[in-house]
C-alpha positions as CSV (number, residue, x, y, z in Angstrom):
1,X,101.1,106.0,79.8
2,X,97.6,104.6,80.1
3,X,95.0,105.6,82.7
4,X,95.5,102.2,84.5
5,X,99.2,103.0,84.9
6,X,98.4,106.4,86.3
7,X,95.9,104.9,88.8
8,X,98.4,102.2,89.9
9,X,101.4,104.5,90.2
10,X,101.2,105.3,93.9
11,X,101.3,101.6,94.8
12,X,104.1,100.9,92.4
13,X,106.1,103.8,93.7
14,X,105.7,102.7,97.3
15,X,106.6,99.1,96.4
16,X,109.7,100.4,94.6
17,X,110.6,102.5,97.6
18,X,110.4,99.4,99.9
19,X,112.2,97.3,97.4
20,X,109.3,94.9,96.9
21,X,108.5,93.3,93.6
22,X,104.9,94.2,93.0
23,X,104.5,91.6,90.2
24,X,105.5,88.6,92.3
25,X,102.3,88.3,94.3
26,X,100.0,89.2,91.4
27,X,99.9,92.8,92.6
28,X,98.3,92.3,96.0
29,X,100.8,94.4,97.8
30,X,100.5,97.1,95.2
31,X,96.7,97.0,95.6
32,X,97.0,97.4,99.3
33,X,99.2,100.4,99.0
34,X,96.9,101.9,96.4
35,X,93.9,101.3,98.7
36,X,95.6,103.1,101.6
37,X,96.6,106.0,99.4
38,X,93.2,106.5,97.8
39,X,91.4,105.9,101.1
40,X,93.4,108.7,102.7
41,X,92.9,111.0,99.7
42,X,89.1,110.4,99.6
43,X,88.7,110.8,103.4
44,X,90.5,114.2,103.2
45,X,88.3,115.3,100.3
46,X,85.2,114.2,102.1
47,X,86.3,115.9,105.3
48,X,86.9,119.2,103.3
49,X,83.5,119.2,101.8
50,X,81.4,118.1,104.8
């Protein structure tokens, strides 16, 4: 498993959970889910250290 696969895993898992093919739309849905996951994680981390 490469680093890219690890970074894209949250979006892939969410797409699989919803039954959406993440390869059909060139990964745009997977990117959106990754952005939401990483945004939430980063906001929590920033909130903890501020």
